[in-house]
Every structure is written in structure tokens, then in C-alpha cells.
C-alpha positions as CSV (number, residue, x, y, z in Angstrom):
1,M,26.8,-11.4,8.0
2,K,25.7,-9.7,4.8
3,T,22.2,-10.2,3.2
4,L,22.2,-9.0,-0.4
5,I,18.8,-8.6,-2.0
6,Y,18.2,-7.3,-5.5
7,L,14.8,-6.2,-6.7
8,I,13.9,-4.8,-10.1
9,V,10.8,-2.6,-10.2
10,C,9.6,0.3,-12.3
11,G,9.2,3.5,-10.3
12,I,8.6,7.2,-10.9
13,V,9.1,10.3,-8.9
14,T,8.4,13.7,-7.2
15,M,11.3,16.1,-5.7
16,Q,14.3,17.3,-7.5
17,I,17.3,16.5,-5.4
18,S,21.0,15.8,-5.9
19,A,22.0,12.5,-7.5
20,A,24.6,12.0,-4.8
21,P,23.8,9.3,-2.2
22,V,21.7,10.5,0.7
23,K,21.3,9.0,4.2
24,A,17.7,8.6,5.4
25,E,16.1,8.1,8.8
26,L,14.2,4.8,9.6
27,V,11.1,5.5,11.7
28,P,9.6,2.5,13.4
29,Q,6.1,1.7,12.1
30,P,3.5,-0.9,13.2
31,D,4.5,-4.6,12.7
32,S,8.2,-3.8,12.6
33,V,8.1,-2.1,9.2
34,F,10.6,0.8,9.0
35,M,10.0,3.7,6.6
36,P,12.6,6.3,5.5
37,D,11.8,9.8,6.7
38,G,14.3,12.6,6.4
39,E,18.0,12.4,7.3
40,G,19.7,10.6,10.2
41,T,18.9,7.3,12.0
42,V,16.6,6.0,14.6
43,S,16.4,2.8,16.7
44,P,13.6,0.3,16.7
45,P,10.8,0.5,19.3
46,D,11.9,0.7,23.0
47,E,10.2,-2.5,24.0
48,T,12.7,-4.6,21.9
49,A,15.8,-2.5,22.5
50,G,18.5,-3.6,25.0
51,K,16.9,-7.0,26.0
52,K,16.3,-10.4,24.6
53,S,12.7,-10.5,23.4
54,E,10.7,-13.7,23.4
55,A,9.0,-12.4,20.3
56,F,12.0,-13.4,18.2
57,W,12.8,-16.9,19.5
58,N,10.7,-18.7,16.9
59,K,10.9,-16.2,14.1
60,Y,12.5,-17.2,10.8
61,Y,13.1,-15.3,7.5
62,L,12.1,-17.2,4.4
63,N,14.0,-15.8,1.4
64,K,11.7,-17.1,-1.5
65,Q,8.3,-18.6,-2.1
66,I,7.9,-22.3,-1.4
67,P,5.0,-24.8,-1.3
68,L,2.9,-25.6,1.8
69,F,1.9,-29.1,2.8
70,D,-0.8,-30.4,5.1
71,E,1.6,-32.9,6.6
72,K,5.3,-33.7,6.9
73,E,6.6,-35.6,3.8
74,G,3.5,-34.4,2.0
75,K,3.4,-35.1,-1.8
76,E,0.8,-32.6,-3.0
77,P,1.1,-28.9,-2.0
78,V,-2.0,-27.1,-0.7
79,G,-0.7,-23.6,-1.4
80,N,2.4,-21.5,-1.3
81,V,4.0,-19.2,1.3
82,D,5.9,-16.1,-0.1
83,R,9.1,-14.4,1.1
84,Q,8.4,-13.2,4.6
85,I,9.0,-13.6,8.4
86,L,7.5,-16.9,9.6
87,N,6.5,-18.2,13.0
88,V,7.9,-21.7,13.3
89,I,6.0,-24.0,15.7
90,S,8.3,-27.0,15.5
91,Q,11.0,-28.7,13.4
92,D,11.6,-32.3,12.4
93,G,14.7,-32.7,10.3
94,Q,14.3,-30.5,7.2
95,W,10.6,-30.0,7.8
96,Y,9.1,-27.1,9.7
97,K,5.6,-26.6,11.0
98,I,4.5,-23.0,10.7
99,D,1.5,-20.7,11.4
100,T,-0.3,-19.7,8.2
101,W,-3.6,-18.1,7.1
102,L,-4.6,-21.7,6.3
103,G,-3.8,-22.9,9.8
104,E,-0.7,-25.0,10.8
105,K,1.1,-26.3,7.7
106,W,4.5,-27.9,6.9
107,I,7.3,-26.6,4.7
108,N,10.6,-28.0,3.6
109,P,12.8,-25.1,2.2
110,D,15.3,-27.6,0.7
111,L,12.7,-28.8,-1.7
112,A,12.6,-25.4,-3.4
113,G,16.2,-24.3,-2.9
114,A,15.1,-21.7,-0.3
115,V,16.9,-20.6,2.9
116,L,15.1,-20.4,6.2
117,Q,17.2,-18.2,8.6
118,K,16.5,-18.1,12.3
119,L,16.1,-14.5,13.7
120,D,17.1,-13.0,16.9
121,E,18.1,-9.5,17.9
122,G,21.7,-10.4,17.3
123,N,21.4,-11.7,13.7
124,M,18.4,-10.0,12.2
125,P,19.0,-9.4,8.4
126,L,18.1,-6.2,6.6
127,I,15.2,-6.9,4.2
128,F,13.8,-4.5,1.7
129,N,10.1,-4.6,1.0
130,D,9.1,-4.7,-2.7
131,I,9.0,-1.2,-4.1
132,P,5.7,-0.5,-5.9
133,N,5.5,0.9,-9.4
134,R,5.6,4.8,-9.3
135,Y,4.9,7.4,-12.0
136,F,5.8,11.1,-11.9
137,M,6.2,14.0,-14.2
138,V,9.3,15.3,-15.8
139,G,10.2,18.6,-14.1
140,G,8.3,17.7,-10.9
141,E,9.9,17.0,-7.5
142,I,11.4,13.6,-7.1
143,D,11.2,11.8,-3.8
144,Y,13.6,8.9,-4.2
145,L,12.6,7.3,-0.9
146,S,8.9,7.2,-1.8
147,G,7.7,3.6,-1.4
148,V,11.0,2.4,0.0
149,S,10.8,0.5,3.3
150,L,12.4,-2.3,5.2
151,L,10.5,-5.4,6.3
152,Y,13.0,-5.9,9.1
153,G,16.1,-4.2,10.4
154,N,18.3,-3.7,13.4
155,E,19.2,-0.6,15.3
156,D,20.8,2.4,13.6
157,V,19.9,1.4,10.1
158,K,20.9,3.9,7.4
159,I,19.5,3.9,3.8
160,S,21.5,5.6,1.0
161,Y,20.9,5.7,-2.7
162,D,22.7,6.5,-5.9
163,S,20.5,8.3,-8.5
164,S,23.4,9.4,-10.7
165,K,21.9,7.6,-13.7
166,V,18.6,9.6,-13.6
167,D,18.2,12.4,-16.2
168,L,15.6,14.7,-14.7
169,T,15.0,16.5,-18.0
170,E,14.0,13.5,-20.1
171,P,11.2,10.9,-19.9
172,G,12.2,7.3,-19.6
173,R,13.2,4.6,-17.2
174,Y,16.3,5.0,-15.0
175,S,18.1,2.9,-12.4
176,V,18.3,4.0,-8.8
177,Y,20.4,1.9,-6.4
178,Y,19.5,1.7,-2.7
179,T,21.7,0.4,0.2
180,A,20.6,-0.3,3.8
181,K,23.4,-0.8,6.4
182,D,23.3,-1.2,10.1
183,K,26.0,-0.8,12.8
184,S,26.7,-4.6,12.8
185,G,27.7,-4.5,9.1
186,N,24.6,-6.2,7.7
187,I,23.8,-4.9,4.2
188,A,20.8,-5.1,1.9
189,E,20.8,-3.7,-1.6
190,T,18.0,-3.2,-4.1
191,R,17.7,-1.5,-7.5
192,S,14.5,0.3,-8.6
193,Y,13.7,1.7,-12.1
194,I,12.6,5.3,-11.8
195,C,10.2,6.3,-14.6
196,L,9.6,9.9,-15.8
197,T,6.9,11.0,-18.2
198,R,5.4,14.2,-19.8
199,T,2.0,12.5,-20.3
200,N,-0.7,13.4,-17.8
201,I,-0.6,10.6,-15.3
202,E,-4.0,11.2,-13.7
203,N,-5.8,11.0,-17.0
204,V,-4.1,7.7,-17.8
205,F,-5.0,6.4,-14.3
206,D,-8.6,7.5,-14.8
207,M,-8.8,5.6,-18.2
208,A,-7.2,2.6,-16.6
209,D,-9.7,2.6,-13.7
210,K,-12.7,2.8,-16.1
211,I,-11.3,-0.2,-18.1
212,L,-10.9,-2.2,-14.8
213,A,-14.4,-1.3,-13.7
214,G,-15.7,-3.0,-16.8
215,I,-13.6,-6.2,-16.6
216,I,-13.1,-6.9,-12.9
217,R,-15.7,-8.5,-10.6
218,P,-15.6,-8.4,-6.8
219,D,-15.5,-12.2,-6.6
220,M,-12.4,-12.6,-8.8
221,G,-9.1,-13.9,-7.3
222,V,-5.8,-12.3,-8.1
223,T,-5.0,-14.6,-11.0
224,D,-8.4,-14.1,-12.5
225,K,-7.9,-10.3,-12.3
226,A,-4.5,-10.6,-14.0
227,Y,-6.0,-12.8,-16.7
228,A,-8.8,-10.2,-17.3
229,V,-6.1,-7.6,-17.9
230,Y,-4.2,-9.9,-20.2
231,S,-7.3,-10.6,-22.2
232,W,-8.3,-7.0,-22.5
233,V,-4.9,-5.8,-23.7
234,N,-4.4,-8.8,-26.0
235,R,-7.8,-8.4,-27.7
236,K,-8.5,-4.6,-27.6
237,V,-5.1,-3.3,-28.8
238,T,-4.2,-3.7,-32.5
239,Y,-0.5,-4.4,-33.3
240,S,1.1,-1.5,-35.1
241,N,4.8,-1.0,-35.6
242,P,6.7,1.3,-35.3
243,S,5.2,2.9,-32.2
244,P,6.7,5.3,-29.7
245,M,8.6,3.7,-26.8
246,I,9.1,6.8,-24.6
247,D,7.8,5.7,-21.2
248,P,5.1,3.3,-19.8
249,I,2.6,6.1,-19.2
250,H,2.9,7.6,-22.7
251,A,2.6,4.1,-24.3
252,A,-0.4,3.1,-22.0
253,N,-2.1,6.4,-23.1
254,N,-1.7,5.3,-26.7
255,A,-3.2,1.9,-25.9
256,F,-6.2,3.4,-24.1
257,T,-6.9,6.2,-26.6
258,R,-5.8,4.8,-29.9
259,A,-6.0,1.1,-29.2
260,K,-2.9,0.3,-31.2
261,G,0.8,0.0,-30.7
262,N,3.8,-2.4,-30.7
263,C,5.1,-4.8,-28.0
264,Y,6.1,-1.9,-25.8
265,T,2.5,-0.6,-25.9
266,Y,1.1,-4.0,-24.9
267,Y,3.6,-4.2,-22.0
268,A,2.9,-0.7,-20.8
269,A,-0.9,-1.0,-20.9
270,S,-0.6,-4.3,-19.0
271,E,1.8,-2.7,-16.4
272,V,-0.5,0.3,-15.7
273,L,-3.6,-1.9,-15.3
274,L,-1.8,-4.5,-13.1
275,T,-0.3,-1.8,-11.0
276,R,-3.7,-0.2,-10.4
277,L,-4.9,-3.6,-9.2
278,G,-1.9,-3.9,-6.8
279,I,-0.5,-6.9,-8.6
280,P,3.3,-7.1,-8.6
281,N,4.8,-6.8,-12.0
282,I,8.2,-6.1,-13.4
283,H,9.3,-4.9,-16.9
284,V,11.6,-7.1,-19.0
285,E,13.4,-6.3,-22.2
286,R,14.9,-8.8,-24.7
287,V,18.6,-8.8,-25.3
288,G,19.9,-9.8,-28.7
289,G,17.5,-10.9,-31.4
290,K,16.7,-9.1,-34.6
291,T,14.2,-6.7,-33.0
292,P,13.5,-5.4,-29.5
293,H,10.8,-7.0,-27.4
294,H,9.2,-6.0,-24.1
295,W,7.1,-8.1,-21.7
296,S,6.5,-8.4,-17.9
297,F,7.0,-10.8,-15.1
298,V,4.0,-11.0,-12.8
299,N,3.4,-12.5,-9.4
300,C,-0.2,-13.4,-8.5
301,G,0.9,-15.1,-5.2
302,E,2.4,-18.3,-6.8
303,G,5.8,-17.1,-7.9
304,W,6.9,-15.0,-10.9
305,Y,5.6,-16.0,-14.4
306,Y,6.0,-14.5,-17.9
307,F,3.2,-12.2,-18.9
308,D,3.2,-11.2,-22.6
309,A,-0.1,-9.8,-24.1
310,T,1.5,-9.1,-27.5
311,P,-0.2,-11.2,-30.2
312,Y,2.0,-13.3,-32.5
313,A,1.5,-15.3,-35.7
314,L,2.1,-18.3,-33.5
315,R,-1.1,-18.4,-31.5
316,M,-0.1,-19.3,-27.9
317,N,-1.4,-18.1,-24.6
318,G,1.0,-15.5,-23.3
319,F,-0.5,-15.5,-19.8
320,M,1.6,-16.7,-16.9
321,F,3.8,-19.2,-18.7
322,S,6.9,-20.7,-17.1
323,D,10.6,-20.1,-17.6
324,R,10.9,-23.6,-19.0
325,V,8.3,-22.8,-21.7
326,A,9.9,-19.5,-22.5
327,R,13.3,-21.1,-23.0
328,S,11.7,-23.7,-25.3
329,L,10.1,-21.0,-27.6
330,K,13.3,-19.4,-28.8
331,G,13.2,-19.2,-32.6
332,T,9.6,-20.4,-32.8
333,G,7.1,-18.1,-34.5
334,G,9.0,-14.9,-33.6
335,R,9.2,-15.7,-29.9
336,D,12.5,-15.1,-28.1
337,Y,12.6,-14.4,-24.4
338,T,16.3,-14.1,-24.0
339,F,17.0,-11.4,-21.3
340,E,19.7,-10.3,-18.9
341,R,19.2,-12.9,-16.1
342,S,21.7,-11.3,-13.7
343,L,19.2,-8.4,-13.2
344,Y,16.5,-10.7,-11.9
345,T,18.3,-13.2,-9.7
346,D,16.1,-12.4,-6.7
347,L,12.9,-13.6,-8.5
348,D,11.6,-17.1,-8.1
349,L,10.9,-17.6,-11.8
350,R,8.5,-20.5,-12.3
């Protein structure tokens, strides 16, 4: 069995090492999260090795976000459950009763085109956790395994990576490809964008944190926090083109210090602020069209939505709009959200 998972994230670095693929050790961590650490391999905890564990008999892997219902055949969702390992209490046809933070709820993966895969020690898939955004200096050391971990894995898992596309001497965004493989032949793959900068990262983070201190309240939910970021960037930054498009930290610095820039500046300022809040976000670049355009996908816990703080002559809210809306805007008021969809097939775009 092969489980192929592709994630697109913006990351940056710290340890200058060869671009050739390198094998890394997986050290067992609490809650079955395996983190790379050095070279070689290591098995999962002894208490699960070599025997059938009852801990796995009702565990299922959900591959994408789906709605939760209070009852079977429910019509109105009461929330969503994201990609994760679930504890299934019972099954009735295509409906499953599961444990959640809201208590016992029902799900039907078929309604959202999701896959719910039963787990045991013989067929546990390899699953990469999302890689957070990372920012590092050009000329510094690059640790390609920083932030890379597995949600679940079998014995003797090896992680390798290909960093051959990274130019260690130039700022920018570069693809790094990761592969996890176990002795049973299960494979997981993910791609991360590594970002390098010559701009002082800590100074940009300090400015970002001061901005957030002025717009974020303790009682805000995740979506409210993301909207506060959208509103600040959309209103405080003045559109100015051309503007440098070197790397996100450099562009965010322009936004925070000069309060002006083009679409790349709006995207970069949004990315840094969202990342400091711990809100998952992914860079997207338009393909085709008369001019370049940059925006983000953001996930506030309800799936991935478009996030575009750049102001347009067409006054529309660029906060968390759906893929259907984005498709309908092509050719309207300068909006065109055509992008390379094959790079984002793992995302549950709303």
C-alpha cells in the first residue's frame, strides 16, 4: 500500500548541507509523533512493538476535513473535523460515530469525498504533519529537517529529502522534496518551499508582534484573528507598483516600515502575521494573465479558503472566499485566480 500526500508550505532554514538526499532517524515522541533526529532509523515505542495492540482496533485515519453531525443522517453540520487519526465508536452503513472535543458526533466521509482508513499495526500509513512556515538567513546553516515530522508511522521509517533546487547564496523560495518510507513499502511524500532572506528576521518578527498586540484580543477566535490581519494589511498598506519581490521577509519589512507595496507585499505581510499567530497559510502565485499576482490559502479550521488582502478597483472582500467564487471572478475588475492546481491537490479547497 502506498499513501502519497503532497503539502505545499513556505519554509526557511539553518545548516548548510549537501543537496543530496539524506536519511534521517525517527525518534518516538509522545502521542505517536515521530521527529527526525540525525541519521539512521529507530522503531516505535516498545509497548506497541511485536504484538497486536488494542489501542489500534478502533483507530481510523481521515484524509481530509469533513463536517460533523449531532445525529446520523443529520442535515445541518455542527462543526468540522480536520485530517487526523480518529477514534471510531460505532458504524452504521456509511455513517461513523466518533469521539470529538464536542462529545460523540457522527460523520459520513462519502458526503465530502473523503477516505476513512482503518488502522492496525499491519497497515498503518505514513502521514506527514503539516510543515510550519520557517524563515532563515542566506549564508546561515540550513536544517532541512526542522519542523518535519510524521503524525503516524510504522517500524524502521526513513526520511530522505532532495534539496537540489535550493540556491544557498540567493534569497527566495525554493522547493525541497521529502519522502518517508518504511520496510513494508509504505511511502509518503511532501514538498516544502524553503525561503531564504538577507533581511533581519527578528526585527520583522518584532514589528509583526507589535502590530498583532494592537489588533488581537484574547477573546478572539481563529477566524476573527485572521480577519484582523486581513483588515490591517488591506487598510494600512498603500498599493505601489513596481515593488521588490525578493522574499516574504523582505517584502513584509517594506509593508511594516514603509506601508506600501504591490500584491507580493500584501501577501508577504499577511503570511508573516498569520504565521506568528500559528494560523496555517500557503503562498499561491497566478499562472498566465497579463501581470503576476500573489495571494494565500488560509485554514482557520474549516478548510482552505482564498485570502487576498490586495485592494482592487472592484471592491470585494478578499477574506476567506471560496474556490467557486474565485473561478467566477476571472476577467472581472482585474481579478484572475488561475493557478497551478496540481501543486495543491492535497488541500480541501472550499
